[in-house]
KOLLO-165040 format. One record per residue (C-alpha): residue in three letters; x, y, z. Coordinates in Angstrom, 3 decimals, decimal comma. Each point is the difference from the previous one (the first is absolute). Layout:
N
 code       c1       c2       c3
  Ala        X        Y        Z
...
END
This chain:
652
 code       c1       c2       c3
  Met  -96,927   39,820   70,893
  Ser   -0,292    3,602    1,897
  Tyr    3,001    0,258    2,358
  Leu   -1,140    0,273    2,962
  Arg   -2,144   -3,321    0,269
  Phe   -0,927   -2,476    2,315
  Asp   -1,043   -2,856   -0,239
  Lys   -2,926   -2,533    1,905
  Thr    2,727   -1,425    2,246
  Gln    1,367    3,282    1,194
  Met   -3,300    1,504    0,412
  Thr   -1,456   -2,601    2,444
  Asn    2,782   -0,384    1,865
  Leu   -1,000    2,792    2,338
  Gln    3,302   -0,239    2,508
  Asp    1,303    1,706   -3,532
  Ser   -2,982    1,614   -1,747
  Leu   -1,414    1,986    3,500
  Phe    2,384    2,298   -0,254
  Lys    0,585    0,869   -3,433
  Glu   -0,957    3,600   -0,567
  Phe   -1,558    2,549   -2,934
  Leu   -0,394    2,997   -0,585
  Ile   -2,075    2,351   -2,635
  Thr   -0,577    3,901    0,596
  Ser   -1,037    2,959   -1,225
  Arg    1,112    3,350   -0,397
  Ser   -2,369    1,459    2,817
  Gly    2,304   -2,225    2,344
  Ala   -2,724   -2,619    0,098
  Tyr    0,767   -3,828   -0,378
  Cys   -1,030   -2,994   -0,043
  Ser    1,890   -3,295    1,495
  Thr   -0,093   -3,090    1,713
  Thr    1,753   -3,093   -0,364
  Leu    0,204   -2,326   -2,757
  Val   -2,446   -2,215    1,614
  Gly   -2,607    2,893    0,751
  Cys    0,061   -0,054    3,813
  Asn    1,054    3,034    1,693
  Ile    2,843   -1,048    2,545
  Arg    0,818    4,606    0,655
  Lys   -2,256    2,405    0,864
  Tyr    1,040    2,340   -2,903
  His   -1,448   -2,995   -2,417
  Gly   -3,454    1,320   -1,430
  Leu   -1,315   -0,665   -3,751
  Leu   -1,129    3,398    0,575
  Val    2,230    2,378    1,334
  Val   -0,169    3,768   -0,472
  Pro    0,852    3,216    1,836
  Val   -2,851    2,107    1,896
  Pro    1,223    3,332    0,427
  Gln   -2,830    1,121    1,969
  Leu    0,718   -2,495    2,675
  Asp    3,920    0,224    0,024
  Asp    3,220   -0,498   -1,826
  Glu   -0,073   -3,710   -0,143
  Asn   -1,617   -2,859   -1,948
  His   -3,011   -1,861    0,720
  Val   -0,997   -3,120   -0,786
  Leu   -3,516    0,133   -1,275
  Leu   -0,494   -3,434   -2,289
  Ser    2,558   -2,644    2,508
  Ser   -0,506   -3,116   -2,937
  Leu   -2,668   -2,026   -2,333
  Asp   -0,497   -3,631    0,518
  Glu   -1,260   -1,778   -2,741
  Thr   -2,409   -3,023   -0,112
  Val   -0,673   -2,014   -2,974
  Val   -3,134   -1,854    0,231
  Gln   -1,402   -3,086   -2,269
  His   -2,403   -2,367    0,307
  Gly   -0,683    1,595    3,341
  Ala    3,331   -1,009    1,361
  Glu    2,295    3,117    1,295
  Phe    3,521    0,259   -0,354
  Asn    1,075    3,362    1,690
  Leu    4,035    1,044   -1,477
  Gly    0,234    2,551    3,227
  Leu    2,722   -0,189    2,492
  His    0,022    1,202    2,869
  Lys    2,308   -0,676    3,277
  Tyr   -2,225    0,250    3,257
  Gln    1,619   -0,154    4,226
  Gly    1,332   -3,157    0,681
  Asp    1,504   -0,596   -3,723
  Asn   -3,053   -0,879   -1,248
  Tyr   -0,821    0,350   -3,511
  Ser   -3,027    0,433   -1,962
  Pro   -1,477   -0,844   -2,732
  Lys    3,694   -1,209   -1,227
  Gly   -0,977    1,040   -3,573
  His    3,814    0,774   -0,908
  Lys    0,012   -4,004   -0,698
  Tyr   -1,910    0,669   -3,367
  Ile    2,372    1,771   -0,965
  Ser    2,008   -1,614   -2,918
  Ser    2,245    3,520   -0,945
  Phe    0,458    3,684    0,345
  Glu    2,401    2,160   -2,363
  Trp    0,112    3,430   -0,677
  Glu    0,849    1,774   -3,056
  Lys   -2,147    2,775   -0,917
  Val   -2,193   -0,938    3,431
  Pro   -0,558   -2,291    2,982
  Thr   -1,329   -2,637   -1,295
  Trp   -1,389   -3,404    1,574
  Thr   -1,082   -3,364   -1,489
  Tyr   -2,182   -2,123    2,254
  Arg   -1,363   -3,797   -0,838
  Ile   -2,682   -1,728    1,667
  Gly   -0,984   -3,140   -1,790
  Gly   -0,700    0,995   -3,564
  Val   -0,541    3,579    0,976
  Val    2,864    2,753   -0,837
  Leu    0,019    3,527    0,819
  Lys    2,544    2,705   -0,573
  Lys   -0,229    2,961    2,377
  Glu    1,989    3,516   -0,852
  Ile    0,459    2,648    2,185
  Ser    0,742    3,804   -1,305
  Tyr    0,033    3,230    1,292
  Gly   -0,992    3,485   -0,821
  Val    3,486    1,927   -0,822
  Phe   -2,013    3,462    0,728
  Asp   -3,599   -0,504    1,221
  Ser    1,221   -3,539    3,059
  Arg   -2,725   -1,985   -1,860
  Leu    0,387   -4,071    1,076
  Tyr   -0,941   -2,078   -2,838
  Val   -0,218   -3,626    0,585
  Arg   -0,643   -1,906   -3,685
  Tyr   -1,176   -4,002    0,576
  Thr    0,141   -1,620   -3,446
  Leu   -1,572   -3,918   -0,176
  Leu    2,414   -1,395   -2,388
  Glu   -1,727   -3,579    0,362
  Ala   -3,312   -1,719    1,990
  His   -2,617   -2,568   -1,366
  Ser   -2,624    0,881    1,685
  Lys   -2,316    3,103    1,354
  Thr    2,886    2,833    2,094
  Thr   -1,137    1,703    2,614
  Leu    2,746    2,474    1,449
  Arg   -0,606    1,938    3,480
  Leu    2,275    2,744    1,473
  Lys    0,042    0,714    3,740
  Pro    1,439    3,079    1,058
  Tyr    1,792    0,691    3,174
  Leu    0,092    3,486    1,194
  Ala    2,129    2,155    2,286
  Phe   -0,569    4,020   -0,325
  Arg    3,114    0,572    2,513
  Ser    3,824    1,849   -0,024
  Val    3,030   -2,582   -1,224
  Arg    1,093    0,621    3,340
  Gln   -3,099   -1,283    1,949
  Trp   -2,575   -2,674    0,651
  Thr   -3,563   -0,349   -0,676
  His   -2,265   -1,965    2,351
  Glu   -3,282   -1,287    0,415
  Asn   -2,090    2,935    1,345
  Gly   -3,654    1,756   -0,370
  Thr    1,184    3,121   -1,344
  Ala    0,637   -1,127   -3,414
  Asn   -2,395    0,667   -2,849
  Thr   -0,907   -3,920   -1,228
  Gly   -2,660    1,420   -2,598
  Tyr    0,435    0,365   -3,714
  Glu   -1,406    1,928   -3,196
  Pro   -0,438   -1,595   -3,387
  Ile    1,678    2,321   -2,784
  Asp    0,533   -1,883   -3,573
  Gly    1,630   -3,038   -0,043
  Gly    0,185   -0,531    3,236
  Ile    0,092    2,178    3,634
  Arg    1,645    2,865    2,263
  Met    1,165   -0,382    3,360
  Asn    1,074    2,439    2,798
  Leu    0,870   -1,743    2,774
  Tyr    1,188    3,782    2,866
  Ser   -0,616    3,576   -0,950
  Gly    2,916    1,339   -1,179
  Tyr    0,600   -2,632   -3,036
  Pro   -0,578   -0,046   -2,990
  Asp   -2,822   -1,974   -1,315
  Leu    1,159   -3,532   -1,588
  Asn   -1,320   -0,737   -3,398
  Met   -0,026   -4,348   -0,840
  Gln   -1,319   -0,348   -3,308
  Leu   -0,013   -2,910   -2,647
  Ser    0,590    0,425   -3,655
  Lys   -2,984   -2,555   -0,605
  Glu   -3,951   -0,069    1,900
  Ala    0,842   -1,591    3,308
  Asp   -2,183   -0,779    3,065
  Phe    1,140    1,473    3,700
  His   -1,148   -2,468    2,400
  Tyr    0,610    2,469    3,603
  His    0,731   -1,816    2,937
  Pro    2,126    2,391    2,136
  Asp    2,627   -1,994    2,681
  Trp    2,934    0,702    1,571
  Tyr    2,542   -2,783   -0,528
  Arg    2,100   -0,036    2,799
  Gly    3,636   -0,471    0,494
  Leu    1,930    0,047   -2,630
  Glu    3,633   -0,403    0,844
  Tyr    2,884    2,409   -2,133
  Pro    3,407   -2,405    0,919
  Lys    2,336    3,098   -1,048
  Glu   -1,746    2,344    2,653
  Arg    0,180   -2,857    2,653
  Glu    4,143   -0,273   -1,517
  Arg    0,494    3,533    0,638
  Gly   -1,323   -0,184    3,761
  Tyr   -3,096    1,414   -0,770
  Asp   -3,964   -0,095    0,367
  Ser   -0,928   -2,921   -3,041
  Leu   -3,632   -0,024    0,798
  Glu   -3,009    1,461   -2,263
  Asp   -3,646   -0,572   -0,574
  Leu   -1,323    1,038   -3,723
  Leu   -3,567   -0,107   -1,311
  Val   -1,420   -1,575   -2,393
  Pro   -3,171    1,249   -1,308
  Gly   -0,897   -2,724   -2,258
  Tyr    0,150   -1,318   -3,580
  Phe    0,178    1,011   -3,754
  Glu   -1,289   -3,207   -1,891
  Ile    0,691   -0,411   -3,714
  Asp   -0,387   -2,358   -2,899
  Ile    3,043   -0,272   -1,916
  Lys    0,277   -1,838   -3,165
  Lys    3,311   -2,234   -1,927
  Gly    1,874    2,940   -1,686
  Glu   -1,879    2,852    1,775
  Ser    1,859    2,306    2,280
  Val   -1,464    2,538    2,837
  Ile    1,621    2,937    1,361
  Phe   -0,612    1,605    3,926
  Ser    0,891    3,006    0,431
  Ala    0,464    1,513    3,855
  Ala    1,004    4,017    0,060
  Met   -1,819    3,120    2,110
  Gln   -1,514    1,052   -3,121
  Pro   -2,547   -2,087   -2,447
  Glu    0,569   -0,791   -3,527
  Ser   -2,515   -1,378   -2,674
  Pro    0,422   -3,929    0,066
  Lys   -0,320    0,339   -3,803
  Lys    3,431    1,628    0,328
  Leu    2,343   -1,769    2,136
  Gln    1,285   -2,688   -2,489
  Glu    1,072    2,786   -2,158
  Met    1,689    2,131    3,041
  Met    1,944   -3,089    0,812
  Glu    1,107   -0,730   -3,344
  Ala    1,472    3,744   -0,123
  Glu    1,525    0,059    3,387
  Ile    1,284   -3,507   -0,715
  Ala    1,396    0,784   -3,933
  Pro    3,040    2,617    0,309
  Arg    1,257   -2,298    3,194
  Leu    3,824   -1,150   -0,225
  Pro    0,133   -4,180   -0,451
  Leu    1,607   -1,489    3,196
  Asp    2,546   -2,049   -1,916
  Ser    3,611    0,881    1,354
  Phe    1,512    0,856    2,707
  Tyr    0,258    3,944   -1,172
  His   -3,424    0,219   -1,148
  Cys   -1,120   -1,485    3,693
  Leu    2,429    2,711    1,089
  Met   -1,672    2,635   -2,073
  His   -3,122   -0,576    1,338
  Ala    0,537    0,100    3,183
  Ala    1,343    2,847   -0,512
  His   -3,049    1,539   -1,503
  Gln   -1,569   -0,766    3,465
  Phe    1,816    2,627    1,674
  Lys   -1,949    2,730   -1,842
  Tyr   -2,280    1,892    1,773
  Gln   -1,795    2,945   -0,746
  His   -1,946    2,568    2,265
  Ala   -1,707    3,555   -0,815
  Gly    2,123    0,106   -3,253
  Glu    3,283   -0,494    1,345
  Asn    2,083   -3,556   -0,810
  Tyr    1,878   -1,794    2,738
  Ile    1,656   -3,375    1,195
  Leu   -1,156   -1,771    2,251
  Ala    3,172   -1,525    2,081
  Gly   -2,065   -3,404    0,067
  Tyr   -3,080   -2,218    0,777
  His   -2,144   -0,709    1,918
  Trp    0,862    2,856    2,583
  Phe    2,565    2,430   -1,383
  Lys   -0,921    3,456   -0,869
  Pro    2,060    2,252   -2,307
  Arg    3,352    0,768    1,668
  Ala    2,507    2,378   -0,825
  Arg    2,945   -1,961    0,336
  Asp   -1,044   -2,929   -1,876
  Thr   -1,851    1,828   -2,661
  Phe    3,387    2,030   -1,127
  Ile    2,387   -3,559    0,965
  Ala   -2,598   -1,872   -2,287
  Met   -1,323    2,432   -2,719
  Pro    3,133   -0,536   -2,288
  Gly   -0,824   -4,065   -0,112
  Leu   -3,561   -0,274   -0,316
  Thr    0,186    2,619   -2,591
  Leu    3,334    0,598   -2,306
  Cys    1,052   -3,341    0,283
  Ile   -3,050   -1,303   -1,915
  Gly   -0,129    3,313   -2,572
  Glu   -2,697    1,865    1,825
  Val    1,687    2,822   -0,223
  Glu   -3,978    1,930   -0,234
  Glu   -0,453   -1,777    3,053
  Tyr    3,285    1,240    1,947
  Glu   -0,832    3,677   -1,143
  Lys   -3,878   -0,388    1,883
  Tyr    1,140   -0,838    2,828
  Met    2,617    2,651    0,381
  Val   -2,545    2,593   -0,662
  Thr   -1,915   -1,688    3,140
  Ala    3,527   -0,253    2,311
  Glu    1,057    3,877   -1,328
  Lys   -2,508    0,778    1,842
  Ala    0,574   -1,227    3,133
  Ile    3,881    0,950   -0,116
  Arg   -1,218    3,275   -0,877
  Gln   -2,613    0,690    2,877
  Phe    2,423   -1,718    2,158
  Ile    3,728    2,585   -0,735
  Ser   -2,829    2,568   -0,145
  Gly   -1,293   -0,609    3,340
  Glu   -3,771   -0,606   -0,587
  Pro   -2,482   -2,742    0,736
  Ile    0,900   -2,837   -2,427
  Thr   -3,576    0,143   -1,630
  Val    0,988   -3,325   -1,830
  Lys   -0,638   -3,830    1,245
  Ile    4,227   -0,426   -0,056
  Tyr    0,453   -1,079    3,816
  Glu    3,343    0,209    1,997
  Met    1,699    2,935   -2,325
  Glu    1,610    1,790    3,018
  Gln    2,433   -3,378    0,487
  Pro    3,656    1,432   -0,218
  Asp    0,765   -2,259   -3,057
  Val   -2,965    0,397   -2,373
  Leu    1,410    3,217   -1,787
  Leu    3,425   -2,556   -0,125
  Trp   -2,087   -2,656   -1,723
  Ala   -1,920    2,664   -2,539
  Val    3,115    1,374   -0,991
  Leu    1,172   -3,733   -1,070
  Cys   -3,495   -0,064   -1,476
  Leu    0,923    2,834   -2,171
  Gln    2,885   -1,501   -1,252
  Met   -1,281   -3,174   -0,924
  Tyr   -1,818    1,892   -2,469
  Gly    2,521    1,442   -1,290
  Lys    1,837   -3,527   -0,234
  Tyr   -3,232   -1,707   -1,761
  Val   -1,110    2,828   -2,268
  Asn    2,781    2,557   -0,147
  Arg    1,804    2,647    2,340
  Lys   -0,802    2,970   -2,641
  Ser   -3,593   -0,623    0,419
  Cys    0,356   -0,544    3,858
  Tyr    1,380    3,059    0,083
  Glu   -2,254    2,026   -1,807
  Lys   -3,416   -1,303    1,722
  Tyr    1,606   -0,499    3,320
  Gly    3,159    1,809    0,462
  Gln   -2,082    2,716    1,950
  Leu   -1,302   -2,508    2,405
  Leu    3,736   -1,593    0,472
  Arg    1,037    3,493    0,983
  Asp   -2,582    1,127    2,494
  Ile    0,678   -3,869    1,743
  Met    3,766    0,654   -0,297
  Ala   -0,077    3,862    1,795
  Tyr   -2,802   -1,158    2,634
  Ile    2,104   -2,285    0,939
  Gln    3,414    1,977    0,097
  Gly   -1,864    2,583    1,408
  Gly   -0,472   -2,088    2,695
  Lys   -3,866    1,031    0,214
  His   -0,549   -3,981    0,832
  Pro   -1,168   -0,293    3,602
  Asn    1,795   -3,384    0,409
  Leu    2,756    0,091   -2,901
  Phe    3,046    2,040    0,724
  Ile    3,676    0,641   -2,221
  His    2,643   -0,451    2,535
  Glu    3,708    2,053   -0,714
  Asn    1,380   -3,247   -1,448
  Gly   -2,679    0,029   -2,846
  Leu   -2,026   -3,250    1,762
  Leu   -3,672    0,131    0,784
  Tyr   -0,967   -0,548    3,622
  Thr   -3,740   -0,954    0,825
  Asn   -1,307   -0,570    3,994
  Gly   -2,037   -3,616   -0,488
  Lys    0,286   -1,258    4,219
  Asp   -3,364    1,359    0,494
  Glu   -2,191   -0,942   -3,037
  Pro    1,474   -2,231   -3,354
  Val    1,287    1,604   -2,795
  Thr    1,246   -2,342   -2,574
  Trp   -1,838   -2,644   -1,705
  Met    0,857   -2,683    3,082
  Asn   -2,651    1,819    2,068
  Ser   -1,666   -2,402    1,970
  Val   -1,071    1,566    4,117
  Ala   -0,810   -2,039    2,974
  Asn   -1,572    1,958    3,226
  Gly    0,457    3,358   -2,418
  Arg    3,618   -0,257   -0,383
  Pro    1,971   -1,494   -2,896
  Ile    1,301   -3,053    0,402
  Ile    2,788    1,011   -2,306
  Pro    1,261    3,155    0,912
  Arg    1,793    0,973   -3,300
  Ser    1,187    3,419    1,249
  Gly    2,629    2,771   -0,954
  Tyr    1,995   -0,780   -3,433
  Ile   -1,868   -2,538   -2,074
  Val    1,794   -1,974   -2,224
  Glu   -2,720   -0,300   -2,731
  Phe   -0,714    4,074    0,682
  Asn    3,370    0,792   -0,914
  Ala    0,371   -2,627   -3,005
  Leu   -2,915    1,578   -1,301
  Trp    1,295    3,544    0,821
  Tyr    3,354   -0,433   -1,766
  Asn   -2,113   -1,256   -3,045
  Ala   -2,179    3,006    0,050
  Leu    2,865    2,273    0,236
  Lys    1,628   -1,283   -3,206
  Phe   -3,214   -0,443   -2,210
  Tyr   -0,885    3,639    0,481
  Glu    3,534    0,572   -0,648
  Gln   -0,305   -2,334   -3,043
  Leu   -3,080    2,066   -1,666
  Leu    0,871    3,471    0,779
  Leu    3,610   -0,813   -1,876
  Glu   -1,760   -1,478   -2,954
  Phe   -3,100    2,034   -0,281
  Gly    0,192    3,286    2,437
  Thr    1,248    3,614   -0,659
  Glu    3,329    1,597    0,900
  Ala   -1,168    1,140    3,559
  Asp   -1,324   -4,070    0,156
  His    3,395   -0,976   -0,833
  His    1,292    1,723    3,247
  Thr   -2,315   -1,482    1,695
  Ala    1,305   -3,437   -0,789
  Glu    3,222    0,590    0,676
  Leu   -0,914    0,776    3,423
  Leu   -2,216   -3,295    0,260
  His    3,392   -1,280   -1,204
  Lys    1,761    1,008    3,341
  Glu   -3,303   -0,916    1,822
  Ala    0,240   -3,272   -1,079
  Asp    3,613   -0,783    0,513
  Lys   -0,249    0,825    3,108
  Leu   -2,798   -2,146    1,031
  Ala    1,750   -2,784   -1,629
  Ala    2,846    0,293    2,214
  Ser   -2,252    0,142    2,752
  Phe   -1,605   -2,656   -1,091
  Lys    2,999   -2,322   -0,046
  Gln    1,452    0,746    3,317
  Thr   -3,812    0,046    1,379
  Phe   -1,082   -2,872   -1,197
  Leu    2,693   -2,615   -0,880
  Asn    1,320   -1,953    1,998
  Glu    2,972   -2,573   -0,024
  His   -1,898   -3,168   -0,401
  Gly   -1,073    1,328   -3,648
  Tyr   -3,235    0,883    0,504
  Leu   -2,143    3,284    1,178
  Leu   -1,249    0,701    3,241
  Asp   -3,721    0,429    0,117
  Tyr   -0,384    3,029    1,765
  Val    2,568    2,300    1,955
  Asp   -1,363    2,214    2,886
  Gly    2,891    1,881    2,044
  Gln    1,484   -3,148    1,802
  Met   -2,972   -2,373   -1,284
  Met    0,993   -2,523   -3,003
  Asp   -2,171   -2,274   -1,134
  Trp    2,427   -2,768   -1,331
  Ser   -3,068   -2,064   -0,968
  Val    0,523   -1,247   -3,996
  Arg   -3,655    0,961   -0,981
  Pro   -0,400    0,462   -3,798
  Asn   -0,450    3,968    0,044
  Gln    3,682    0,204   -0,704
  Leu   -0,957   -1,320   -3,669
  Phe   -0,876    3,589   -0,957
  Ala    3,453    1,144    0,075
  Ile    0,905   -2,553   -2,442
  Ala   -3,003   -0,211   -2,542
  Leu   -0,898    3,472   -0,766
  Asp    1,420    1,799   -2,787
  Phe    2,286    1,824    2,265
  Ser    2,047   -1,351    2,649
  Pro    2,427    1,262    2,261
  Leu    1,733   -3,256    0,077
  Thr    2,845   -1,222   -1,934
  Leu   -0,665   -3,344   -2,412
  Lys    2,112   -1,806    2,733
  Glu   -2,102    1,747    2,875
  Arg   -3,490   -0,916   -1,823
  Lys    1,579   -3,873   -0,856
  Gly    0,843   -0,203    4,065
  Val   -3,910    0,937    0,806
  Leu   -1,353   -2,108   -2,820
  Asp    1,682   -3,104    1,057
  Ile   -0,910    0,577    3,645
  Cys   -3,287    0,592   -0,671
  Thr   -0,351   -2,956   -2,289
  Arg    1,425   -2,408    2,109
  Glu   -2,075    1,029    3,115
  Leu   -3,291    1,460   -1,212
  Val   -1,334   -1,310   -3,087
  Thr   -1,890   -2,811    0,018
  Pro   -2,637   -1,327   -2,897
  Lys   -3,013    2,277    0,421
  Gly    2,477    3,476    0,740
  Ile    1,934    1,468    2,143
  Arg   -0,147   -0,518    3,697
  Ser   -0,415    2,812    2,299
  Leu    2,870   -0,978    2,164
  Ser    2,897   -2,312   -0,218
  Pro   -0,385   -3,665    1,903
  Lys    3,475    1,159    1,840
  Ser   -1,539    3,395    2,071
  Gly   -1,734   -0,087    2,889
  Gly   -3,380    0,456   -0,013
  Tyr   -0,959   -2,757   -3,148
  Asn   -3,899   -0,572   -0,172
  Pro   -0,220   -1,922   -3,681
  Leu   -3,889   -1,294    1,084
  Tyr   -2,393    2,404   -0,740
  Val   -2,688   -1,805    2,302
  Gly   -2,514    0,740    3,001
  Thr   -1,586    2,870    1,512
  Gln    0,479    3,798   -1,502
  Val    2,710    0,240    2,598
  Gln    1,671   -2,976   -0,774
  Arg   -0,323    0,697   -3,344
  Asp    1,054    3,540    0,535
  Tyr    3,197   -0,980    1,822
  Ala    0,689   -2,117   -3,336
  Tyr   -0,767    2,202   -2,684
  His    3,389    1,431   -0,771
  Gln    2,403   -2,353    2,001
  Gly    0,967   -3,033   -2,472
  Thr   -3,743    0,001   -2,371
  Ala    1,236   -0,053   -3,638
  Trp   -1,431    3,070   -2,708
  Pro   -0,268   -0,423   -3,376
  Trp   -0,116    3,844   -1,008
  Leu    3,451    0,531    1,196
  Thr    1,283   -2,798   -2,323
  Gly   -0,526    2,469   -3,229
  Phe    2,812    1,918    2,127
  Tyr    2,722   -2,931    0,892
  Leu   -0,424   -1,154   -3,610
  Asn    0,623    3,304   -1,197
  Ala    3,280    0,131    2,109
  Tyr    0,827   -3,290   -0,707
  Leu   -0,411    1,063   -4,262
  Arg    2,333    2,956    0,682
  Val    2,907   -1,676    1,773
  Tyr   -0,193   -3,566   -2,044
  Lys   -0,835    1,460   -2,886
  Met   -1,536   -2,484   -2,943
  Ser    1,435   -3,198    2,118
  Gly   -3,178    0,746    2,379
  Val   -2,384   -0,377   -2,295
  Asn   -0,414   -3,438    0,442
  Tyr   -0,502    0,173    3,631
  Ile   -2,494    2,507   -0,437
  Glu   -1,757   -2,553   -1,581
  Arg    0,408   -2,549    2,245
  Gln   -1,267    2,266    2,683
  Leu   -3,128    0,843   -1,708
  Ile   -1,392   -3,436   -0,245
  Gly   -0,690   -0,093    3,484
  Phe   -2,787    2,526   -0,478
  Glu   -1,672   -1,205   -3,478
  Glu   -1,358   -3,104    2,887
  Glu   -0,845    2,363    2,325
  Leu   -3,086    0,600   -2,381
  Phe   -1,180   -3,266    0,650
  Tyr   -0,642    0,799    3,426
  His   -1,483    2,089    2,600
  Cys   -1,554    2,520   -2,233
  Val    0,224   -1,655   -3,318
  Gly    1,666    2,599   -2,987
  Thr    1,514    2,161    2,659
  Ile    2,721    0,120    3,122
  Pro   -0,537    0,424    3,140
  Glu    1,479    2,925    2,414
  Leu    2,399   -2,230    1,618
  Phe    1,384   -2,933    0,618
  Asp    1,665   -2,404    2,964
  Gly    3,715    0,231   -0,113
  Asn    0,444   -3,649    1,001
  Pro   -1,143   -2,902   -2,168
  Arg   -2,396   -0,663   -1,036
  Phe   -0,318    3,973   -0,611
  Ser   -3,487   -0,495    0,112
  Gly   -1,843    3,435   -1,249
  Arg   -1,834    2,507    2,592
  Gly   -2,142    3,267    0,192
  Ala   -1,630    1,772   -2,300
  Ile   -1,036   -2,839   -3,043
  Ser    1,240    2,663   -3,135
  Phe    2,862    3,097    1,447
  Ala    0,186    2,977   -2,900
  Met    4,039    0,044    0,990
  Asn    0,579   -3,477   -0,505
  Val   -1,488   -0,541   -3,124
  Cys    1,727    3,334   -1,490
  Gly    3,112   -1,555    1,319
  Ile    0,441   -3,323   -1,992
  Leu   -1,632    1,930   -2,760
  Ser    2,811    2,171   -0,089
  Ala    2,219   -3,148    0,322
  Leu   -1,922   -1,294   -3,077
  His    1,252    3,492   -2,088
  Leu    3,552   -0,287    1,287
  Leu    0,281   -3,295   -1,157
  Glu   -1,794    0,578   -3,428
  Lys    2,571    3,210   -0,366
  Tyr    3,363   -2,238    0,700
  Lys   -1,448   -2,509   -2,470
  Ile   -0,436    2,403   -2,806
  Glu    3,163    2,102    0,826
  Glu    1,681   -3,926   -0,206
  Glu   -1,589   -0,652   -3,435
END
């Protein structure tokens, strides 16, 4: 039995199954995503969603959905499901689903009387081609299959409505038809592996409603064009493949092509393998460069997310070559930024002042998982250049003060990962001496010193001595500035402004390899974070005891922005928290870590199955919110699993 499996009772209960989603991706940034019952509930949902670079930098929904109808003895059984305005569902085909499971590809089994039909969906890793394979497992009489495509041809950030501009005509091609509703879009080629009849009958289906958009305070209605339907006879034991892509293919090759796509895929037979699969879904290739998408459905490659997520998505699962591929592209962005050149690769937000600090930590992780000598040989010069850039005061918004602390102006624009805004201003104006910036900087100084002492020249040893003195000065100032009489760290300090909120950013001062705090001080910080910030679904962004606590990420965009970092729980911080826990409590913390990870395994069966969403409410029921799959969170849990395995091996 598959690990990711849902039975008929679960699938036919729409209160539950309507909000379970799935995601299949390609390296081009294209994807296939909808709910397990096939009913789109977001404007981002669609079976073929692809980038259209000639139009903009967004993804576009070409094929929104595909309805199947089984015909026997003139009776029609429609397997589709759509939500229309006013909580009307039609045609309620989910009642025929007897099971859903995902081993290598998402697989549905439908039972209609004596007919048993299996449906499998796969996606081209590199060519963004959708494959839907139908296999008739049981039938006692002649069976016909009808396939009705719903077309959108729109950006994921817009809606389509009935209009007279759309080109509703089609062109016959081998095994199917070609359509293109609007100028500037690529063609949509819909083909079948077996000869089929296409019945042309264009019509607009009006008033489809997407409840997730309504829940988020947006418009939620659209119209979709149905050009007609394909009709094909199918025999018991026979398989027929429907394909949708921007380029046509020989129908005779579809079966072979689909099998070639499925064969190398990782079976989703465990918690760990599901997270590995999720890690692979963030891979994005463009113009020969390799990127990490920050999340689905709406995120792009962002610098901070890239450097935080890269080690967990690659090194923690033994994929060193993938790390090195990502770093080739990332290094280009770093070098162009520190040289003041236009950034030609598609990594966004390189100018954020903490990005280079996270980049150093990312390089340090390579040294830990591979070895420091390889790290020095491969990335030593990059590390030198980053450190020289920061120490030389060349960053426009990152300054080293006389006390050794890093200072940043975050009053006018957000400069940290807590970056929500309202009316163009930071909701949390973290500015001045920011706790994680200085924890990362202390760690960077000590890591650089370590490499120079181990592998550097005599001149490098002299530089290491200077780094040692600089780190000592920083450590003293760090404690004097951030450590308060209650035993935890202030979040940021700017002149007379001191933020006493209990936030998770202090965890970095006790989780990294090098800490400016003593063991006793680290234990004090950890214990307060454990009492006030830890939830079963991640680390709260703000303690319930602090002012402004707002743990529920619901409502309109503005309401959600105000809650985004004011009490919501973030799984990516769990990896750092558990690392800090083990540093303080050693082997006695292993059982605690195992208990903490249990809460994440059950999340693979909610929201988007097989992965971890962007954030969770900070209060029970700790509901998953935001993006359906988030790179930093998958990284955080993989890092925690790797850490746990490492300690177990050491115990043995």
